[in-house]
Structure formats: C-alpha cells, structure tokens
N, C-alpha and C positions, 0 to 999 in steps of 0.2 A: 344205898349210899356207898360211895367209894372213898376211902381215906388213904392217903399216902403220907407216911411218916419217915422223914430223913432218907428218902430213896436216892440211891446212887447207882449209876450204871457205868462201868469202866470197860474200855476195850484196850487192846495193846497200843493203839495209836491215839488214844485220847479218852476223856471222860465227859461225854455230852451231858449227863445228869449228875449233879454234884450233891445237892441236898434239897430234894423236892418235898415240900410239905403243903398239901392241898386237900380240900374236901370237896367232893362232887356230889351234889344232892340229887335225890330221885327226881327225874323229870327235867333236869338241866340239859339244855342243848348248848354245847360249848364249842366255839370255833377256836382252833389252836393255830396261831400264826407266829411268824418270826422268820429271821434269815435262815438260809440253808445251813445245815450242820449244827443247829442249836438243840437237837434232841427231840424234835416234835414226834417223829415216827418212833423213835426209841421209847418215848413215854408211853405211847399206845401199846407197843409190844411188851413192855413191862407190865402194864395193867392186865393185858391178856395172857401174861406169863409165857409168851412166845420167846421171850428172852428175859430170864429171871434177873431181878436186880442184884447187883454186887453187894449192896448193903441196904438196910432199911426194911420197912414193913408195908404191906399193902393189905387193906381190909375191904372186903365186899360184903355188904349187908351184915357187918359185925364179925365175919369170919376172916381170919388171917390166911390169905391164900399163899403167902410166902412162907408159912410155917413148914418146918420139916415134916414130910410125910403127908402133907395135905393132898387130897385127891383132886387134882386139877380138873378132872372131868366134871366135877360139880359146878365150877364156875363157868366152864365152857358151855354148859346147858343154858345158862342165863345171859351169856355175853357173846355176841357175834362180832365178826370183824370183816370189813370190806376192804380189799387191797387195791392198789393202783393197777396191778397187773392181772386182775380178773381171777386167775387161778381156777379156771374151769377145767374139767376133765375132758380132754379131746376125744376119748374113745366112747363117751356117753353123749346122748342127745340132750337137748335143753331140759326136758321134764325129768330125765333120769338124774341130771346134775342136781336138780332141786330135791328129788325124792330120797337120794342116798343118805345124806347126813341125818335127817330125822329118823329114818328107819334104823340106821346103825347106832345112833347115840341115844335116841329117845325110845326106841323099840316099838314104834307105831307100825301099823299094817301098811302094806303096799297100797291098798285102796285109799286109806286115809291120807297117805303121803301124796298120792296122785291128785286127789280132790283138792287138797290144800295147795299143792304146787300149781294146778291149773288156775285156781282163784288168784294166787299171787302173780302169775304171769299175766292174767287179765288186768290186775291192778297196775302193773308196770307197762301195760300196753303191748304185750308180746304173746298173747294167747295163740296166735297163728304160727308162732315159731317153736311150738312145743316139741316137734319131732325133728327140728333142724340140729345140725352139729354146730359146735362153737365156731368152727372155721368158716361157716356160712354166714356168720353174723358180723355186723359192723362193730367197731369199738364201743360205741354207745350202747348198742344192744347187748353186748357181752357184759358190760358193767351193770345194766339193769337186771340181767339174769343173775349176776353175782349178788345183787341186793336181794332179789327174790329168794335165792338160796339161803341167804343169811336169815331172812324173815321166816323161812320155813321152820326154823328152830324156835320160833316165838320168843326171841330174847327180850329181856327187859333193858338190856344195855347194848348199844351198837357203836362200834368204833370204826370210823372211816379214815383210812390212811391215803390222803391225796387222791380221792376217787375219780377226779377228772384230769389228773396230770398227764395220763398216757393217751388222752383222747385228742382227735382232731378238733379244732375250735368249733366246727359246725356241729359236733356231737355233744359238746359240754352241756348245753341247755337242757337236753332231754334227761340227762342224769340228774342235774340240779333240780329239775322239776319233781322227780321222784323223791329226792331227799327233802325238799321243801314240804311235801305232803307228809312224810314221815315225822318231820319236826313237830307236826300238830298232834301226833299220836299219844304223847305223854311218855314215850320211852326216853330213857337217858341216852344222850348221844354226844360223842366227841368227834369232831371233824377237823382233821389236819388239812389245811387248804392254803393256796397262794392267791385264791380269787377273793380279793378284799370286799368287793360289793356283795358277793354271795355270802361271805362270812358275816358281814354286818346284818344282812337281811334275816337270816334264819335263826340266830342264836339269842339266848338271854344272857350269856356270859362269854367273855373272850379271854383266853390265855395268850399273852404275848410272851414267847419264850426267848431267853437270852441269858448269857453268863451262867449256864449250867442249871437252869431251872425255870420256874414260872416267874418271870421278871416282873410282870404286872398282870393283875387279875381284876377285871372290872366289867361293867355293862358295855354294850356296844357304843353307847353315847360317850361314856368316859374314855374308852380306848381310842375311838376313832375321832372324837371331837375335842376331848379334854384330857389327853394322856398326862399322867402325873410324873413320869420319869423320862430322862433324856433319851435313852435308847429307843423307847417306845415312840416318842415323838419323832425322832429321826427316821425310824422305819416307816411310820404311817405317812409322813410327809415326803418320803423317799429322798431324804437329805443326803447329800454327799459331804463328808466331813473331813477337814484337815485339822490336825492337832499338833501343836508345838509347845515344848516346855523351855522357856528361856531362863537360865539360871546363872548368868554371868554377865558382867559389864562388857566382857570381850566376846560375847556370843557371836557365832558365825552367821551373820545375817545374809552374806552372799549365798551360803548353802541353803538358808531358809527361802530365799527368793528363787533359787533353782527348783526347790520342791514346790513352791507356790506356782511356778510356771507349769509344772507337771499337773498339779491339781486343777488349774484353770483349763488346761487342755482336755483332761479326762472328764471334767464337769461340763465342758462345752460352754464356758462362760464367754460372752462376747468381749471384743477388744476394749470397748470403753469402760464397762464395769470392772474388767480385769485391771486396767490401768488405775482406776479409782481405788481398788483394793490394795494394790501395791503402794499407792501414795498414802493411804490411811495407815497402813502398817508402818511405813517408814517415818511418817511425821509423828504419829501418836505413840508408837512403841519406842522407836529409836530416839526421837528428838525431845519427847515430852515426859513419858513415864519412866523409862530406864534411868535417865539422869537424876530423877527425883527419888529413886529407891536407895535403900542402904547398900552396904558393900556386899551383902548376900542376897541379891535380888531374886525374886521368883515371879515369873509372869507365865500364866497359862493362857495360850492363844488358841482359840477355836474358830474355824471358819465353817459355816454351814450354808450349803446351796441346794436349792431344789429347782427342778424344771419350771419355767414360767413363773419364777418367784424371785424376790430380792435375795441378795447374799447378806448373811448376818455375821459380823465380826465381833467376837466377845473376848475381852481381855480381863482376866482376874489377876490381881497382883497384891503383894505384901506391902509392908511399910505403914506409915501413919496414914490416916484418911486423907485422900488426895483426889479431888475432882480436877481432871485435866483442863477444864475451862478456866481454872484459877492459875494456870501456868504463866510464868513470865514470858514464855515463848509464844506470844499471841499470833505471830505469823504462821507458825506450824499449826496452831489450833484453828486458824481461819481456813487453812488448806483442808484440814480434817472435816470441818463443817461444810465446806464447799463440795466435797465429794460424797457426802452422806445425806440420806434422806432424813435420818433421825439419829440423834446421839443421846444416849441415856446413861447416867451414872447413878449407882446406888451402892450402899454398904450392906454386906451380909454379916450379921452378927455371928460371933462364935465360929468364925472361919479364918484360918491363917491367911488365906487370900481374900480378905474381906472387901477390898476395893474391886468393883465390877463396873466395866463400861462396855456398852453394846452399841454397835453402829449398824444401821441398815443401809446397804449400798446397792444401787441399781445402775 
C-alpha cells in the first residue's frame, strides 16, 4: 500500500503539487489523467523519490520513505518506473540492458539475469532482438525493452510516465498491449497517460489531477461517465470554457462581446449558434436579470462548448429568487426562448449566487 499525506512539491516557477492526500491499495491499477502541467509526472517522481517532496510524507508498505536517513534503495527494489524517453543504455545490447539492474541491485548471478531477461523478452515479443543495440530498434520496441527491464527487478509496484507519448501512432498499440497484460498480473500500477480510451480500459481507479492535487478520484465509470466535479467534466468532455464575472450595473458589455467573439473563433462555433449566444446574453443578462438585481449585482457567466455538441450558457446571480420567465420584459424572454433548445431555472440553497439559469444553444 502507498499512502501520501499532505504532499507538496514546489519548484522555482510553481507548485504543481500543493496538498496531496491519497491511498493506493495493493493491486490497484490507476490511470492518472488531467491537463498538461497539473503535476501528473511530478506525482510519480515523488512516489519513486526521483524528486523528493518539498513537504509531506509518503509511506510504502508502512515505511515512511520520505523520512530522513531512509535507505531509498529498499523501495527501489520493489518499485519500478517506465519513462516516456526509454532511458536504455546505448553502449549495451538489449539483453545486457535488462541484465544489469538486477545484477547490480539484487545481486543475482549473470546466468539467472540472462535467463530471466530472455523470458521477459519473449513475453514482450522481442526474443529475437536480444543482441540488438537500442539504436537498431523502433520506438515501440525500445519501450517494450524498457518495460522488460523494469520487470526484471520483479517489482510489486510499477509507475508508467506517459509510456506512449514519444511513440509514432503506429507503435502505440504494441506498447499498450504489453501494459494491458501487465494490468492482469496483480501488480500495483500507476499510468500517466493522455490516451483516454486506453486509460478507461485498463484501470480500476482514475485520478483526475488539477488545482494542485488529485482533484477527483473514482472508478472509470464515475470519472468518464458521471464526473462529480466541474473541472473533471470539462476535461472529459473537452469543453472550451469562457468565464465572466459581472459586478456592476455599468459593466463593460462591449468588452465582454469582444471577448465572446474571440471565444467563438477559438472554439470554432458556427455563425448561427454564435449569433444565438450573443442574443441570449444580451437579452437575458442585460435586459432581464441585471435590471432586476440590487445595486451590488453579482452575475457569474459561464459558457461551455464541446465539439459536435451544443453550447451551454449558465448564469448564477444574487438577489431575491427570480425566474426570468416571470419578467415584465416578455419580448426579451421570448427572444431568449427562441434561440435556446432548453431553458432551465433552479435555486441553489446556501449559495450567495443562489439563482441559476442554464440555456442550451445550438
């Protein structure tokens, strides 16, 4: 079992991990997903102590590997790591690359290391490449050799840091096939990947990383089909988001519409739905909601758009409960309903912006 308590990792230009608290059970196969720069690879490097945490504690099988004076070689004997850049020794042939680590770190004989290495090469389909140099191999073959080298140490834990990201698309499948077989072995595995279909297929847990830690932890069904938190949902659905905070009766709507045009262009929204979005904001926000709010208005405007999907406009606002359909400005409300597929109003209890209205626009 691996346990992280209040783990932080800071660099001069940022802090990708701020307060990570998570338990990884024996036999878990965990896909680690999330936007670039959210600390996925940093998390693995901390667990493997390739980059010690700035703060916090990490326990492996009950031993604190972050404790001062801990012999890190102990955990390295049970934990292997596969990198995206292969890290094979160019001056050694394939079988030598696999033999050296267990001979040096485990003290096994050359014959045992050779026998184990040849079996592992056969397992990954590369027995005929035993005497080849890394430079003679394709990218997919190099990564399979790197996996065999890791397995030669017989680790109970394997960390994969984007193992297919450096490969030509035609070679990704061969490496994924090897990892799929490993996932059935009972070993504890963590796999940082941007391949969502692959991530979903092989794991029993998914870590979605954002905002400095494990933002959401759940089963593949939960994360990919029923995400509980907004950032997870946006990532899974590949949503492009525009956010505006309107906090004045004299708010600069001309500036907002300029930013809206930029958003529409970057999101590749067609002209007709783009015009409908503009109309919905103008009529609903400017003509109906803002005039009904107190002198200190607060409107949170969020636009979410995904490819081949409708755009969702959500407005959350303060003031007394107010459903826009009850407005005196029925002309504006008719325009809103005419450009929307669906209009839904609700109240969120115990929230300052308790009025919520969502429009689906296509």
